[in-house]
Backbone bond lengths (Angstrom), bond angles and torsions (degrees), N, CA, C in turn:
res aa  C-N    CA-C-N  psi(-1)  N-CA   C-N-CA  omega(-1)  CA-C   N-CA-C  phi
1 M - - - 1.460 - - 1.530 111.82 -
2 T 1.336 117.23 -35.35 1.454 121.36 -175.71 1.515 108.59 -142.18
3 A 1.333 115.83 172.00 1.456 121.53 175.56 1.515 110.98 -92.57
4 L 1.315 116.76 8.38 1.452 120.72 -179.27 1.527 110.47 -77.72
5 G 1.340 116.44 164.01 1.455 118.98 -179.03 1.515 112.47 -168.19
6 F 1.314 116.21 -155.54 1.461 122.79 -173.47 1.523 112.32 -53.57
7 H 1.324 117.46 -44.78 1.465 120.96 -172.57 1.533 114.14 -86.80
8 S 1.306 117.74 -3.63 1.464 120.32 -177.74 1.526 111.16 -65.47
9 T 1.323 116.11 146.19 1.458 121.86 176.35 1.528 109.75 -100.42
10 A 1.317 115.24 168.32 1.466 119.96 179.12 1.532 111.02 -62.87
11 E 1.321 117.60 -35.49 1.463 119.45 177.54 1.523 110.55 -66.74
12 E 1.326 117.08 -40.22 1.461 120.25 177.92 1.535 111.19 -66.44
13 A 1.330 116.29 -36.10 1.461 121.06 -178.01 1.520 113.17 -70.35
14 T 1.340 116.24 -15.47 1.470 120.63 -179.85 1.532 112.24 -120.49
15 A 1.308 116.73 11.31 1.466 121.54 -174.85 1.522 111.26 -56.82
16 G 1.325 115.80 135.03 1.448 121.88 176.80 1.516 115.20 75.72
17 R 1.316 115.88 9.14 1.468 120.13 -174.88 1.533 109.90 -105.21
18 S 1.308 117.52 132.68 1.460 121.28 176.49 1.526 109.93 -103.00
19 L 1.329 115.59 127.26 1.466 121.76 176.25 1.527 109.96 -111.24
20 D 1.309 116.48 21.76 1.464 120.46 179.34 1.527 110.15 -56.09
21 G 1.333 115.50 132.03 1.454 121.44 179.17 1.519 114.12 86.18
22 Q 1.337 117.32 -5.08 1.457 120.08 179.63 1.532 111.37 -91.82
23 T 1.326 115.64 153.71 1.464 122.11 176.15 1.520 108.24 -128.03
24 W 1.323 116.37 125.83 1.461 122.89 -178.84 1.517 111.16 -121.63
25 L 1.320 115.64 132.72 1.463 120.98 175.21 1.522 108.22 -99.84
26 I 1.324 116.30 129.28 1.466 122.15 -176.96 1.524 109.06 -131.52
27 T 1.319 117.37 131.96 1.470 120.37 174.98 1.522 109.69 -94.36
28 G 1.320 114.94 155.08 1.463 120.41 177.18 1.513 114.14 71.82
29 V 1.343 117.29 41.82 1.468 120.42 -173.80 1.525 113.94 -86.85
30 S 1.323 117.83 -0.01 1.467 119.48 -174.77 1.528 113.39 -79.52
31 S 1.340 117.44 -10.30 1.463 119.22 -179.86 1.520 110.15 -165.80
32 G 1.323 115.80 173.81 1.445 122.93 168.56 1.522 115.84 54.98
33 L 1.324 115.28 -135.22 1.458 121.06 -174.28 1.519 112.77 -66.94
34 G 1.331 117.42 -35.45 1.455 120.44 178.81 1.512 111.88 -63.83
35 R 1.313 115.25 -42.75 1.471 119.95 178.52 1.526 110.66 -63.30
36 E 1.337 117.14 -44.97 1.457 120.82 -179.84 1.524 111.74 -66.78
37 T 1.319 117.30 -38.91 1.455 120.94 178.47 1.524 110.86 -63.48
38 A 1.331 116.85 -43.48 1.464 120.80 177.33 1.526 110.83 -61.71
39 R 1.320 115.95 -42.24 1.467 120.00 -179.53 1.525 111.40 -62.24
40 V 1.330 115.78 -45.92 1.465 119.26 -174.83 1.522 111.75 -72.57
41 L 1.325 118.48 -40.79 1.464 119.14 178.14 1.528 110.41 -65.90
42 A 1.336 117.09 -36.12 1.468 119.91 175.45 1.522 110.81 -66.85
43 L 1.320 116.40 -37.97 1.468 121.11 176.50 1.520 111.13 -58.28
44 R 1.316 116.35 -32.29 1.471 120.94 179.56 1.522 112.26 -87.08
45 G 1.333 117.09 1.48 1.459 120.62 173.36 1.509 116.16 110.92
46 A 1.328 118.29 -3.49 1.461 120.37 -177.46 1.528 112.01 -76.80
47 R 1.312 114.83 149.27 1.466 121.78 169.34 1.522 106.83 -89.76
48 I 1.328 116.71 132.50 1.449 121.67 -174.66 1.523 111.61 -106.76
49 V 1.310 115.97 129.41 1.463 121.73 166.04 1.518 104.54 -102.35
50 G 1.321 116.35 106.96 1.456 120.97 -171.66 1.511 112.64 -106.82
51 L 1.323 115.80 129.07 1.471 121.14 -178.65 1.525 110.77 -109.69
52 A 1.315 114.73 137.74 1.459 122.77 173.43 1.526 107.10 -146.76
53 R 1.313 116.59 176.52 1.466 119.86 -175.67 1.519 112.68 -60.62
54 T 1.319 117.28 -31.82 1.462 121.09 174.40 1.523 108.90 -133.72
55 T 1.327 115.35 157.04 1.458 119.40 177.70 1.520 110.58 -61.10
56 A 1.330 117.05 -39.06 1.463 121.13 -179.18 1.518 111.58 -61.51
57 K 1.336 117.24 -41.56 1.461 120.25 179.16 1.520 110.97 -65.52
58 A 1.311 116.77 -38.99 1.458 120.00 177.94 1.524 110.83 -67.02
59 E 1.312 116.95 -47.36 1.463 121.46 -177.87 1.515 112.41 -59.47
60 A 1.331 116.26 -35.90 1.462 120.87 -175.34 1.521 113.24 -65.69
61 H 1.314 117.22 -20.47 1.468 119.56 -172.64 1.517 114.52 -124.81
62 L 1.322 117.99 2.22 1.452 120.22 -178.18 1.529 112.31 -88.64
63 P 1.322 117.47 150.28 1.468 120.56 175.86 1.529 110.67 -65.55
64 P 1.325 118.03 158.12 1.463 121.02 176.51 1.521 111.22 -56.39
65 G 1.336 115.37 143.24 1.454 120.43 178.94 1.512 114.57 86.59
66 S 1.344 116.56 -1.30 1.462 120.68 179.65 1.520 110.95 -82.65
67 V 1.313 115.87 165.65 1.457 122.67 175.92 1.526 107.94 -112.74
68 A 1.322 117.05 125.06 1.466 122.32 -179.22 1.526 109.67 -97.46
69 V 1.323 116.09 133.66 1.464 121.98 -179.68 1.522 108.95 -134.06
70 A 1.318 116.49 134.64 1.465 121.02 176.36 1.522 109.68 -80.50
71 C 1.337 115.73 135.25 1.457 119.70 176.97 1.519 109.06 -155.25
72 E 1.318 115.97 106.46 1.461 122.23 174.25 1.528 106.82 -94.80
73 L 1.317 116.54 108.65 1.458 121.25 -171.19 1.525 113.88 -68.46
74 S 1.320 117.63 -16.36 1.464 120.22 177.42 1.523 112.16 -85.28
75 D 1.327 116.88 -1.33 1.463 122.47 -176.92 1.530 108.35 -125.81
76 L 1.322 116.84 105.82 1.459 119.34 -175.18 1.521 112.99 -65.46
77 S 1.332 117.56 -23.93 1.466 118.78 175.40 1.529 110.16 -69.91
78 S 1.327 117.00 -34.41 1.462 121.35 175.40 1.526 110.48 -68.23
79 V 1.332 116.54 -39.92 1.466 120.26 176.89 1.531 110.05 -62.31
80 A 1.330 116.67 -43.63 1.460 120.66 179.12 1.530 110.99 -63.16
81 A 1.339 116.39 -38.61 1.465 120.49 178.11 1.524 110.51 -65.74
82 A 1.335 116.71 -36.18 1.465 120.21 177.71 1.520 110.67 -65.56
83 V 1.329 116.30 -42.49 1.473 120.38 177.14 1.526 109.76 -59.62
84 E 1.321 116.18 -42.97 1.467 120.25 179.35 1.526 111.04 -65.08
85 A 1.344 116.13 -38.41 1.462 120.02 -179.58 1.528 111.57 -66.18
86 V 1.308 117.09 -35.31 1.469 120.36 177.11 1.525 109.92 -66.77
87 G 1.323 115.43 -31.87 1.461 120.52 174.26 1.513 112.57 62.71
88 D 1.331 116.32 -131.68 1.463 120.67 -177.65 1.528 112.42 -100.39
89 T 1.345 115.94 19.49 1.462 120.21 177.82 1.522 110.47 -57.39
90 V 1.315 116.74 127.60 1.469 120.86 177.89 1.522 108.99 -80.69
91 L 1.329 116.26 128.13 1.463 121.73 -175.95 1.519 110.94 -110.81
92 D 1.312 115.32 135.57 1.461 120.01 171.45 1.524 110.65 -80.06
93 G 1.315 115.37 -19.08 1.453 118.03 176.40 1.513 112.62 176.61
94 I 1.326 113.69 170.32 1.459 123.11 179.34 1.522 108.13 -129.97
95 I 1.318 116.11 134.98 1.464 121.53 174.13 1.518 107.96 -118.66
96 T 1.333 116.63 114.04 1.470 120.50 -178.64 1.524 108.48 -90.91
97 N 1.304 115.34 90.31 1.462 122.56 -172.12 1.528 113.71 -97.82
98 A 1.329 118.37 -27.77 1.470 121.48 -173.75 1.529 111.26 -67.35
99 G 1.322 115.86 159.39 1.463 119.16 176.10 1.517 112.07 173.73
100 I 1.324 115.28 172.75 1.456 122.89 174.13 1.523 107.74 -129.83
101 M 1.340 116.30 158.02 1.463 119.03 -171.78 1.524 112.52 -144.01
102 A 1.327 114.64 134.67 1.463 123.86 167.82 1.530 113.30 53.99
103 L 1.328 116.44 51.28 1.453 119.58 176.30 1.530 108.89 -59.44
104 P 1.326 118.61 127.54 1.468 120.70 -171.37 1.522 114.55 -65.99
105 A 1.319 117.19 -27.79 1.470 121.08 -179.69 1.521 108.99 -130.72
106 L 1.311 115.36 154.26 1.457 120.25 -179.89 1.527 110.72 -59.11
107 D 1.315 115.28 128.88 1.456 122.82 175.60 1.526 105.84 -136.64
108 Q 1.304 116.18 140.92 1.454 119.78 -174.62 1.523 111.97 -126.60
109 V 1.319 114.92 152.47 1.459 123.08 171.33 1.522 106.38 -122.15
110 H 1.316 116.30 114.53 1.471 121.13 -177.70 1.532 111.56 51.70
111 G 1.321 115.41 39.60 1.459 120.35 176.98 1.518 114.92 82.24
112 I 1.318 118.14 2.60 1.468 122.67 179.62 1.527 108.77 -110.96
113 E 1.321 116.10 135.91 1.470 120.79 -179.77 1.529 109.52 -53.56
114 R 1.335 116.23 133.38 1.462 121.76 -167.44 1.523 113.76 -61.34
115 Q 1.308 119.46 -38.39 1.468 119.64 -179.46 1.524 111.28 -64.10
116 L 1.316 116.46 -40.50 1.459 120.18 177.27 1.524 110.33 -65.26
117 F 1.325 116.29 -39.39 1.466 120.09 -178.01 1.528 110.70 -67.33
118 V 1.332 116.59 -52.81 1.463 120.34 -175.25 1.526 111.37 -68.84
119 N 1.330 116.20 -51.61 1.462 120.03 -173.00 1.526 112.78 -70.69
120 H 1.334 116.41 -33.41 1.464 118.88 -178.03 1.529 113.60 -108.38
121 I 1.330 117.36 -62.01 1.473 119.42 -171.54 1.527 111.40 -62.29
122 G 1.321 117.73 -45.51 1.460 120.31 -179.58 1.521 111.69 -58.41
123 H 1.334 116.01 -45.44 1.463 119.35 179.27 1.529 111.91 -70.34
124 F 1.324 117.77 -36.64 1.461 121.04 175.96 1.533 109.80 -57.33
125 A 1.332 116.56 -47.79 1.468 120.58 -179.19 1.524 111.32 -63.06
126 L 1.328 116.20 -39.39 1.460 120.33 -179.74 1.523 111.07 -66.59
127 V 1.324 116.46 -51.99 1.465 120.01 -175.41 1.525 111.47 -66.11
128 T 1.320 117.37 -45.54 1.474 118.60 -179.85 1.524 110.97 -66.62
129 G 1.332 116.91 -29.20 1.460 119.97 176.30 1.517 113.13 -70.05
130 L 1.345 116.23 -19.44 1.464 121.04 -177.67 1.522 112.92 -113.09
131 I 1.325 117.04 11.31 1.466 120.90 -177.16 1.528 111.49 -53.40
132 D 1.323 116.34 -43.69 1.469 119.33 -176.45 1.523 112.48 -70.52
133 N 1.333 116.52 -15.08 1.461 119.80 178.31 1.525 112.45 -80.02
134 I 1.332 116.73 -21.04 1.464 120.55 -175.01 1.529 109.58 -79.17
135 K 1.294 115.58 121.83 1.458 120.94 -174.55 1.526 111.38 -69.32
136 P 1.322 118.33 159.67 1.459 120.80 173.26 1.532 110.22 -54.86
137 G 1.315 115.90 133.41 1.458 120.03 -176.80 1.516 113.74 83.36
138 G 1.335 116.72 0.04 1.455 120.41 179.42 1.525 112.32 -72.92
139 R 1.326 115.37 169.55 1.460 120.00 -173.56 1.532 111.33 -129.61
140 V 1.330 114.72 143.54 1.463 121.42 168.38 1.520 107.12 -114.12
141 V 1.315 116.21 125.72 1.459 122.52 -179.16 1.526 107.81 -117.62
142 V 1.328 115.68 115.03 1.464 121.92 -174.29 1.519 109.68 -106.65
143 L 1.330 117.13 119.12 1.456 119.49 176.65 1.518 110.44 -76.28
144 S 1.303 115.08 122.59 1.454 122.29 172.77 1.524 106.74 -115.02
145 S 1.309 117.89 -140.90 1.465 121.75 -179.17 1.520 109.59 -172.73
146 E 1.325 116.22 152.21 1.459 119.98 170.82 1.525 111.08 -64.26
147 A 1.328 116.10 -12.59 1.467 120.06 173.60 1.523 111.48 -64.65
148 H 1.349 117.61 -11.34 1.471 118.26 176.39 1.531 110.13 -60.84
149 R 1.334 117.01 -20.62 1.464 121.08 178.26 1.529 111.74 -72.30
150 M 1.338 116.51 -13.68 1.460 120.79 177.11 1.531 112.31 -81.38
151 A 1.323 116.24 -6.99 1.473 120.49 178.54 1.522 108.22 -79.00
152 E 1.318 116.28 67.34 1.463 121.46 -172.24 1.516 113.01 -67.78
153 R 1.331 117.17 -15.91 1.460 121.08 176.00 1.530 111.72 -105.71
154 G 1.324 116.32 11.72 1.454 120.41 179.50 1.519 112.61 76.00
155 L 1.319 116.83 -149.63 1.467 121.52 -177.02 1.527 113.16 -72.84
156 E 1.302 117.16 -24.99 1.472 121.60 -179.15 1.530 111.46 53.40
157 L 1.315 116.68 51.67 1.465 119.11 -179.05 1.526 112.55 -67.50
158 G 1.330 116.57 -10.88 1.459 119.67 171.33 1.508 112.94 -89.25
159 N 1.331 116.12 1.49 1.466 121.86 -178.05 1.526 110.18 -136.89
160 T 1.334 116.50 41.89 1.462 119.43 -178.52 1.522 112.43 -69.68
161 S 1.329 116.64 -16.90 1.470 120.08 174.53 1.522 111.20 -72.57
162 G 1.334 117.04 -21.89 1.452 121.65 -176.94 1.515 114.66 79.15
163 E 1.319 116.45 4.25 1.466 119.95 -173.48 1.532 113.59 -77.39
164 D 1.328 117.37 -17.07 1.456 120.72 179.10 1.525 109.38 -87.64
165 D 1.332 115.13 98.17 1.471 121.45 177.11 1.529 111.99 57.13
166 Y 1.318 116.19 62.18 1.466 119.97 -179.88 1.527 110.85 -62.88
167 Q 1.321 115.20 127.88 1.460 122.59 173.11 1.529 107.27 -135.57
168 P 1.335 117.79 125.71 1.474 120.84 -173.47 1.523 114.47 -52.72
169 W 1.322 117.58 -47.19 1.465 119.47 -174.31 1.523 112.23 -77.09
170 R 1.333 117.66 -34.15 1.458 118.72 176.92 1.526 110.64 -65.20
171 M 1.333 116.52 -39.59 1.457 120.51 179.72 1.532 111.01 -70.87
172 Y 1.328 116.61 -36.60 1.466 118.88 174.83 1.527 109.71 -64.16
173 G 1.331 115.86 -44.99 1.460 120.14 178.16 1.513 111.89 -58.61
174 R 1.325 116.42 -39.74 1.466 120.38 177.76 1.536 111.12 -60.46
175 S 1.332 116.33 -42.65 1.466 119.07 179.83 1.522 111.58 -66.54
176 K 1.321 117.01 -32.74 1.467 120.57 178.87 1.533 111.52 -75.37
177 L 1.327 116.95 -32.50 1.458 120.65 171.21 1.526 109.64 -62.71
178 A 1.325 116.00 -41.52 1.468 120.16 177.74 1.524 110.76 -60.97
179 N 1.330 117.90 -37.01 1.461 120.65 178.21 1.529 111.94 -60.96
180 I 1.332 116.37 -43.24 1.464 120.03 179.90 1.526 110.35 -65.22
181 L 1.328 115.95 -43.63 1.460 120.24 -179.10 1.526 111.69 -66.37
182 F 1.327 116.89 -34.58 1.468 120.38 176.29 1.519 110.27 -63.27
183 A 1.335 116.74 -46.37 1.461 120.17 178.44 1.526 110.61 -61.94
184 R 1.323 116.92 -37.54 1.457 121.03 178.78 1.531 111.08 -63.66
185 S 1.329 116.39 -44.09 1.460 120.08 177.76 1.524 111.53 -64.56
186 L 1.323 116.95 -41.67 1.462 120.03 176.87 1.524 110.88 -59.98
187 A 1.322 115.71 -43.25 1.462 119.96 -179.97 1.530 110.49 -59.08
188 A 1.319 117.31 -42.13 1.471 120.89 179.11 1.515 111.21 -63.90
189 R 1.329 116.30 -40.67 1.458 119.91 -179.88 1.523 111.45 -68.97
190 F 1.323 116.87 -37.94 1.459 119.74 177.67 1.533 110.91 -67.16
191 A 1.324 116.29 -37.12 1.466 119.48 177.47 1.526 110.63 -63.71
192 A 1.327 115.73 -37.20 1.469 120.51 -178.11 1.523 112.47 -72.75
193 D 1.346 116.99 -31.86 1.462 117.59 -175.54 1.536 113.11 -87.44
194 G 1.326 116.41 -5.69 1.457 119.99 174.86 1.516 114.91 68.93
195 S 1.331 117.33 18.62 1.467 121.33 -175.79 1.523 113.50 -82.23
196 G 1.320 116.51 -12.12 1.457 119.17 -176.25 1.509 113.83 76.99
197 R 1.327 116.18 3.45 1.464 119.64 177.28 1.528 110.12 -74.81
198 T 1.321 116.20 155.42 1.457 120.46 -178.59 1.524 110.38 -131.13
199 A 1.323 115.29 159.69 1.462 121.63 174.99 1.523 108.38 -142.31
200 N 1.304 116.52 128.21 1.450 122.50 179.35 1.524 109.85 -138.88
201 S 1.320 116.46 160.76 1.462 121.93 178.47 1.521 109.34 -124.56
202 L 1.334 116.36 169.05 1.464 118.24 -174.76 1.529 112.57 -161.71
203 H 1.307 112.94 161.66 1.470 123.19 170.40 1.527 107.11 -106.22
204 P 1.340 118.90 118.78 1.462 119.42 -178.04 1.529 113.69 -76.57
205 G 1.341 116.21 -22.21 1.458 120.68 -175.75 1.510 110.50 120.31
206 V 1.311 115.58 -177.87 1.467 121.81 175.49 1.518 107.19 -95.32
207 I 1.313 115.99 111.41 1.468 121.76 -176.35 1.519 108.09 -135.10
208 R 1.313 117.66 133.00 1.462 119.26 178.27 1.522 109.47 -85.85
209 T 1.312 115.88 101.76 1.458 123.08 177.01 1.525 108.12 -125.80
210 G 1.319 116.84 -171.24 1.456 120.57 177.14 1.514 113.31 -61.87
211 L 1.335 117.12 -16.00 1.453 121.14 177.62 1.527 111.29 -58.99
212 A 1.335 116.61 -26.00 1.470 121.21 -176.68 1.525 113.29 -88.11
213 R 1.315 117.67 8.73 1.460 119.94 -171.23 1.529 114.20 -65.90
214 H 1.319 117.47 -21.09 1.464 119.56 -177.77 1.528 113.04 -91.49
215 I 1.327 117.25 -4.67 1.461 120.28 -177.13 1.523 109.51 -79.54
216 P 1.326 118.95 117.61 1.465 120.89 -175.34 1.527 113.85 -67.62
217 D 1.326 118.09 -28.57 1.467 121.89 -179.07 1.527 110.22 -116.93
218 A 1.334 116.04 45.33 1.466 121.14 -174.24 1.526 112.19 -59.31
219 D 1.337 118.23 -42.61 1.465 120.29 -179.38 1.525 110.75 -58.92
220 K 1.310 116.23 -44.56 1.460 121.16 -179.73 1.526 110.66 -65.76
221 M 1.326 116.44 -42.56 1.461 119.95 -178.87 1.520 111.76 -63.84
222 F 1.351 117.15 -45.97 1.452 119.69 -177.87 1.521 112.28 -72.30
223 A 1.327 117.54 -27.01 1.461 120.02 173.70 1.527 109.86 -64.73
224 R 1.313 116.13 -38.84 1.467 121.56 179.47 1.532 111.17 -69.15
225 L 1.334 116.04 -29.85 1.459 121.29 -176.23 1.528 113.13 -100.57
226 K 1.328 116.24 11.85 1.455 120.72 -172.36 1.533 113.19 -54.81
227 N 1.325 117.12 -36.62 1.462 120.20 -176.82 1.526 113.68 -69.23
228 I 1.330 116.53 -17.95 1.471 119.13 179.34 1.529 112.18 -116.66
229 E 1.322 116.65 8.03 1.468 119.78 -178.81 1.526 110.82 -75.81
230 K 1.337 115.92 139.95 1.451 122.43 177.23 1.526 110.51 -108.35
231 T 1.323 115.49 160.17 1.453 121.28 169.39 1.527 108.29 -79.56
232 V 1.317 116.85 167.77 1.464 119.81 176.76 1.532 111.72 -60.80
233 P 1.354 120.12 -44.94 1.466 118.83 177.18 1.528 112.83 -60.13
234 Q 1.327 117.20 -34.90 1.461 119.93 176.10 1.529 111.27 -71.19
235 G 1.329 115.59 -38.51 1.461 119.98 -178.80 1.517 113.62 -66.20
236 A 1.316 116.31 -27.42 1.471 120.27 179.96 1.527 112.50 -85.66
237 A 1.313 117.68 -5.58 1.464 120.62 -172.69 1.522 112.99 -64.37
238 T 1.337 116.99 -47.47 1.465 118.53 -173.32 1.520 111.85 -65.61
239 Q 1.340 117.56 -38.04 1.462 117.98 179.52 1.528 111.31 -70.43
240 C 1.325 117.54 -36.32 1.474 119.70 177.07 1.525 110.77 -67.22
241 W 1.329 116.42 -38.21 1.470 121.18 176.20 1.524 111.14 -65.45
242 A 1.333 116.76 -46.62 1.467 120.70 -179.14 1.525 111.22 -62.68
243 A 1.321 116.43 -31.40 1.461 120.65 -178.73 1.524 112.85 -77.03
244 T 1.335 117.56 -28.45 1.463 118.85 -166.69 1.524 116.39 -126.25
245 A 1.315 119.07 -14.79 1.465 120.34 -173.82 1.530 111.37 -64.19
246 P 1.318 118.68 125.07 1.469 120.90 -179.69 1.529 112.85 -59.01
247 E 1.334 117.15 -33.27 1.461 120.02 -177.34 1.525 113.21 -70.00
248 L 1.339 116.54 -8.71 1.465 120.30 179.53 1.533 112.34 -102.60
249 A 1.318 117.07 9.74 1.461 120.54 -174.99 1.523 112.83 -56.29
250 E 1.320 118.03 -31.51 1.463 120.71 -178.38 1.528 112.38 -116.12
251 V 1.322 116.62 11.28 1.468 120.90 178.30 1.524 108.69 -90.13
252 S 1.321 116.45 126.25 1.464 119.96 -176.71 1.528 109.60 -146.47
253 G 1.326 115.28 146.85 1.452 120.32 -179.98 1.510 113.85 79.18
254 A 1.324 117.07 14.32 1.467 121.46 -177.90 1.528 110.89 -95.66
255 Y 1.323 114.08 166.92 1.469 122.67 176.72 1.523 106.69 -126.14
256 F 1.342 116.58 131.60 1.458 121.22 -173.74 1.529 112.14 -122.70
257 S 1.318 114.60 157.36 1.466 123.00 169.40 1.524 107.06 -154.91
258 D 1.322 117.52 141.85 1.467 121.84 179.92 1.530 111.81 53.95
259 C 1.327 116.17 39.40 1.470 122.89 178.06 1.522 112.01 57.99
260 A 1.333 115.42 40.53 1.462 121.32 179.08 1.517 108.80 -156.46
261 P 1.336 117.85 156.55 1.462 119.94 177.34 1.530 111.28 -65.45
262 L 1.313 115.57 148.40 1.464 122.36 176.58 1.525 107.62 -142.08
263 D 1.315 117.02 144.61 1.463 121.26 -179.07 1.524 109.72 -86.42
264 P 1.330 119.08 119.57 1.468 120.58 176.86 1.525 110.21 -81.45
265 I 1.317 117.11 -176.64 1.458 120.84 179.44 1.533 110.05 -68.06
266 P 1.321 117.89 158.33 1.468 120.51 -178.49 1.523 114.26 -54.05
267 A 1.338 117.42 -38.94 1.470 120.14 -179.21 1.517 111.66 -60.95
268 A 1.336 117.44 -27.98 1.466 121.58 -179.27 1.518 112.25 -74.97
269 K 1.345 116.88 -8.96 1.470 121.43 179.04 1.525 111.32 -113.42
270 D 1.321 116.37 14.79 1.463 122.38 -176.47 1.528 109.14 -89.81
271 D 1.324 116.60 103.57 1.467 120.49 -175.91 1.525 112.37 -65.61
272 A 1.325 116.95 -33.66 1.468 120.05 177.68 1.516 110.38 -66.37
273 L 1.319 116.93 -40.10 1.460 121.24 177.68 1.528 110.68 -67.00
274 A 1.322 115.97 -39.22 1.465 120.20 177.31 1.525 110.51 -61.46
275 A 1.332 116.98 -42.00 1.467 120.87 178.87 1.520 111.12 -66.77
276 E 1.324 116.37 -37.78 1.465 120.30 177.94 1.524 111.03 -64.97
277 L 1.324 115.69 -42.24 1.468 119.89 177.89 1.522 110.60 -63.12
278 W 1.323 117.71 -42.35 1.466 121.69 -179.81 1.528 109.96 -59.49
279 A 1.320 116.14 -47.64 1.467 120.34 -178.87 1.519 111.09 -64.47
280 W 1.321 116.87 -41.85 1.472 120.87 178.79 1.529 110.14 -62.04
281 T 1.331 116.49 -44.06 1.465 120.67 -177.53 1.524 110.93 -65.27
282 E 1.317 116.92 -43.83 1.465 119.75 176.83 1.529 110.60 -59.85
283 A 1.317 117.02 -38.50 1.463 120.63 179.91 1.527 111.43 -65.39
284 Q 1.337 116.63 -38.12 1.472 120.17 178.91 1.525 111.13 -67.32
285 I 1.334 115.95 -41.89 1.458 119.71 179.45 1.531 110.62 -64.90
286 A 1.324 115.71 -40.47 1.475 119.54 177.19 1.514 110.75 -64.63
287 R 1.333 116.23 -40.36 1.462 120.85 179.51 1.527 111.99 -62.66
288 L 1.304 116.68 -36.60 1.455 121.28 -174.74 1.527 112.24 -93.52
289 G 1.341 116.56 -6.74 1.454 119.74 -177.10 1.492 113.23 -76.03
């Protein structure tokens, strides 16, 4: 589709593109890929609604003219408050960039393993709460990871507590598989409503950001992965491309890496599993509401 690839930066992925008059909501803007994505989309003319755990953290890193909103994804009341704060703002798209990774020990939110809750449920509640804000032809870009391949037991919907043989990377992989399936379900719903909206997921690459803060042997791990490690500007490229590339206007339900399509694991393309996850997630939100 493009001449972009592994080494491309977010600025290169959006070169020559005007986003004047557009408004984009991005989670996780206080550091790393979220901060770079907000910077580059603003550079192209977009107005940014930036979410972080606190308004102060968002404000500290957003471009001028942006709107800062507090959103703690592990707290559904905070997510609901963020939806209310966005109000009736019309969005050209949403990029779900925030997340946590490889928690060394089992931690739970309302009885649900924390990575699954934050990476999937929190974002599910946010995006579905703002569905009506997304304009016709708008886009939802969901950050997943090639770590979804580590979900060797699949979604484990019978083990959402994480108590059955907790392993940090398997549980992280499970949450990233959930991200792909969520985007797939959104894509199906957008196709059915005829709005022209799209939803896609992606792997940003291996990038050392604050996401790696829980890894006890991070130096050793990144030394081993040095040949495939990206910079932050490179890591933000695929999400900026997925959000803005004209050639993707009608592409939905896809999974990308290095600004190109990539085939995920079979479970990530299972529509029945995606529907089961959607129903389970709605039930959890209703239970906790």
